[in-house]
N, C-alpha and C positions, 0 to 999 in steps of 0.2 A: 824339209829343206834339206837339199843336199850337204856332203860335207864340204864339198868346195866353195858353195854359198853362204854355209856359218862360217870358213876362214876369210870370206871378201870381206864378212859385216865390220863396220870400221864404228869406234866410239865416236858417239855424235857429244855427250857429255858424261865427266866421270869425276867422284868423290872420293877422295883417298885419303880416310882415318879423318873426316873433317868434323871438328869441334866449335860448336858457336857459345859463348859465355856472355850475358846481358849483366851489366851491374859490375861490382867489386864489392870486395870482403865478405862480411854477412850477408849481403844483399844480393849476391851472385846468383845467378839464375841460369844453369845449363842447358840450352833449348836442343842442342844436339852432342851426343857424348861419345863421337867416333864412327862417323857414317862412312860406309862404303858403297857405291852405287855406281853403276856403269847401265847408262842407255846409249842405244847404238843406232844409227842412221836408220831412219825410216819406222821406229817403232812408234807404237801408241801404248803409253803406260799409265795407268790409273795409280795416284797416291792416297791412300786411305790412312784413316787413323784417330782417335778421340783427338777431343780437344787439348793441348798443352804438350800432343805427341813429338811436336819438332817438324810434321810436314808442312806448315806454312813458312815454317823458318827455312826448310832445305828448299823449296820452290822460290822464294827471295835470293837466295844464293846461289841458284840455277839461271836466276831471270839479272844477276849482276844489279840487284836492287841492295845487297847486303856481301858482306865478307865475311870467310870463316875466321874464327879466332886462331885455331890449328887446322892444318892437313892442307890438303890442295885441291882443287877446282879446275880441272880441265875442260877447255871448249875445244873440239878437234884438235886435242892433242897440245895446245897452248896452255901454259897455266895462268889463267884469270888474274892469280895474286900478284903476278909479275906486271901487269899492266898498270897503267896510270888510270887516275880516274876518268881523264877525259878518251882513253881508248876504251874502258869499259862503256863508256855512254855510247862510242862509236859500235861498239860489240852490237849493245841492246838495240841501236838503230836499224843495225844492216844486218843483222841474224838473227834476230829474236821478235817473235809476234806476241802480243798480251789480250787476252780474253779473260774481264772479270765477270764476278756475279751481280755487281751492280750496273754494268751496262758502260758506264763511263762517258757517256756521250754528253757532247755538249747541246744543252735544250734548245737555245734559239737559232741553232745552225741546222741547214738541210742533212739529209742523209748523205747525198755526195759529198757535202763539206766536210761532214764529220770523217769520212775515208779517205778524204784528201791529206790530213792532217799529216800522219808521218810522212808524205811525199813533200810537203813543204818543207820539214825540218831537214829532209837529204837535198834540197835545192833544185827540185824538179820543176820545171817550167810548168806555166798555168794550163796550157793547153795539153802537154802531156797527162798533169796530173789527174783533169778532169776525165779524159779516156782511159786512164787507168782504174781509176775511182768507177766509173760505171761498169767495167770489165767485171770489178769486184761485187759490186753489188748484183749483177746479172748471174754472177757465178753462186753466190748466196739463194736467189730465187726472188731479186727484189728488183728487176726490171720493171721499170715503171714508177717506181718510189722515190726516185733519186733527189725529187724535192721536198718530200715532205719532211718534217722536224718529229723529233724524237715523242713529242707529246699529240700527232697525229699518227703514231703506230702502235701496235701491240707490245707486250711485252716479247713476245716471240720475235717479232719483225726489229725490234731495239736488239736484240743478240745478235741478229744475222746481220746488223747495220755493223755491231762492234766485231763479228768475226770478219767481216770484208774489211775492215780498217785494219786488223790483225793481219791480213793475209795479202794487202795490196802492195805490201813491200816485197812478196816473195821470200818469207823469211824460212830460214832451215828450220828452226823450232818453234812450236806453237806452245805457249803457256798458257792453260787454262786452268783459272781460280774459280770453283763451284759453278760452273758456268750455267747449269741450269737450277741452280738454287733459287732463283725468283720465277721460275716456270713451271706451269702445271703440267701432269704425265705426258701429256700428247703432244706439247709444245718442246718438254725438253728430251722426249725421242726423235723428233724431228730435229735438232739442234745436234745430238748425238750421231744422227746417221748423217749429218752435214759435214762434221769433224770426220768421220771414218772414211767419208767420200775423198775429201781432201789428204787424208793420210794414205789411203789406197791408191789414187791416181795421180797425186803429185809429190808422193813420197814425203810430205813435210812429217817431219818428227813431231809428236804431240806427246807433252805430257800434263795431265789433267789432274786435280786435287778435285776430289768428290766425297761426300758422304753417303751417297747414295748406292747402294749395292747394286741395284737395276742399272743405273748408269754407269758403273763400271764394267760391267759385262760387256760391254760395248770394246773395252781396251784388250788388247792383245796379251797384257799382262798387268798384273797388281801387286804394287808394292804397299806392303802394310808397313806404319811406323806406330811405337808404342814407347815411351819414356826415353824420348832423343835417339832410338835407333830404329834402323830397318828388322823388325820381328819377323815378317813373312815376305817371300817375293816368289810370286806365283804365276804362270804361264798356260793357259788352256787347263785350268783346273789340275795343273801337277806342281807341286814344289820345285823350282828352277834347282 
């Protein structure tokens, strides 16, 4: 990357001295102990760490599903902590996409109807919803599967539906929590190649929690958590 390109990179999300404490008194548990983390527009970052390291708490804060006890969370230079609950909900709805290990699809609802859900919350009219959902399914390789329910799809196909649902709103950031955790190796690689393509071709910033080193290799950068702190931050095999 040229020096000019480096200077043009803008922070998408940034944590500054973020702490998170659950409980009070002797029962208090400090999940985050002063995390500093910056992720720029267009990055693909894998977040790793043992159970209890703070990585999931960090993701919940980045996804506006939780708030810091202390410190600042900036989204495109806007301090999220200064927003109201409704404003944070709008930020989630309009700027973030989510993919989960368990797919989180509605079982009795067709693939295209599952993908339409975020557009319903945005108030998009039915005809446009259906058109955009069909395009999103085609983008993940599921053209022709629009009217199948999750029970009629394989695990890999269900995760593709979940990814289509996440990208149908054209989010700035895609937060993926163990997206390959329920899949075999071949299907996992397919999903990672799909995420890589969305990052490369559409510029979607991807932040992915994973415990699988093989899947983390698809990211351009790996952030390691331990004991509530960032213990390592590496790109292309070199410490940043």
